[in-house]
C-alpha positions in Angstrom: -72.8 135.2 225.8 -73.7 131.5 226.2 -76.0 130.0 228.8 -75.7 126.4 229.7 -78.3 124.3 231.5 -76.7 123.4 234.9 -79.4 121.4 236.7 -83.0 121.4 237.8 -83.5 123.8 240.7 -85.9 121.6 242.9 -82.9 120.8 245.1 -79.5 122.5 245.5 -76.4 121.6 247.4 -76.0 123.6 250.6 -72.6 123.9 252.3 -73.5 124.3 256.0 -70.8 126.5 257.5 -72.8 127.0 260.7 -74.2 124.7 263.4 -75.9 121.4 262.7 -79.4 121.5 261.2 -82.3 119.2 261.8 -84.4 117.6 259.0 -87.1 120.1 258.0 -85.3 123.3 259.0 -85.7 126.4 257.0 -82.3 127.5 255.6 -82.1 131.3 255.5 -79.7 133.4 253.2 -79.8 137.1 252.8 -83.0 137.4 254.8 -84.9 135.0 252.5 -85.7 131.3 252.7 -83.1 129.5 250.6 -84.5 126.0 251.1 -85.7 123.3 253.5 -83.4 120.5 254.8 -84.4 117.0 253.7 -82.4 115.4 256.5 -80.1 116.4 259.3 -77.0 118.3 258.0 -73.9 118.4 260.3 -71.8 121.5 260.7 -69.4 121.9 257.8 -71.3 119.3 255.7 -72.7 119.8 252.2 -76.1 118.3 251.5 -79.1 118.8 249.3 -81.9 121.1 250.4 -85.4 121.4 248.8 -86.2 124.4 246.7 -89.2 123.2 244.9 -91.5 126.1 244.2 -95.0 125.2 245.3 -93.9 122.4 247.6 -96.0 122.3 250.8 -94.3 122.0 254.2 -95.7 121.4 257.6 -94.0 124.3 259.6 -93.9 124.7 263.4 -95.9 127.5 264.9 -96.8 128.7 268.4 -100.1 127.0 269.4 -101.9 130.4 269.9 -100.9 131.7 266.4 -103.7 131.2 263.9 -103.8 131.2 260.1 -106.5 131.1 257.5 -106.1 129.8 253.9 -104.2 132.4 251.9 -102.7 134.2 254.8 -99.1 135.3 254.5 -96.8 133.1 256.7 -93.6 134.6 258.0 -90.7 133.1 259.8 -89.0 134.1 263.0 -85.3 133.4 262.5 -84.5 133.3 266.3 -87.3 130.9 267.3 -87.6 129.0 264.0 -91.4 129.3 264.2 -94.0 130.4 261.6 -95.7 133.6 262.5 -98.4 136.0 261.3 -96.3 139.0 262.6 -95.3 141.6 260.1 -91.9 141.2 258.3 -89.2 143.2 260.1 -86.1 142.7 262.1 -85.6 138.9 262.5 -88.9 138.1 260.7 -88.7 137.1 257.0 -91.4 136.2 254.5 -91.9 132.4 254.1 -95.0 131.7 252.0 -98.8 131.2 252.1 -101.0 129.1 254.3 -102.8 126.4 252.3 -104.8 124.8 255.1 -106.4 126.7 258.1 -104.4 126.3 261.3 -106.3 127.2 264.4 -105.6 127.9 268.0 -104.1 124.8 269.7 -102.4 123.5 266.6 -98.6 123.6 266.5 -98.1 123.2 262.7 -99.2 125.1 259.6 -99.1 123.9 256.0 -97.2 126.4 253.9 -96.4 126.7 250.2 -92.9 128.2 250.4 -91.9 131.2 248.3 -88.3 130.7 247.2 -88.2 133.9 245.1 
């Protein structure tokens, strides 16, 4: 069996077969984050998405949701918001909080877990 190097995995091509995606959206596949869009991606367009392990993203959250450094950050697929709610139906693991995000803030800095 031979294994050939194909390409670095920091970004991959994503064929968007669904609705249009905005820049910075989490792309979900098989209940896991596949990547984050760099730019808007139209329906039926193929474009690169970021998969850099350890990259930090500013993710939207509800203003009342709070995170401390090191907290697990999950993602509600219906609302597209980061949450501290437990993983379950419609809520997938996203990554870890790297900067405290208190009440009143609408963003949380997250290092995404693409595993």
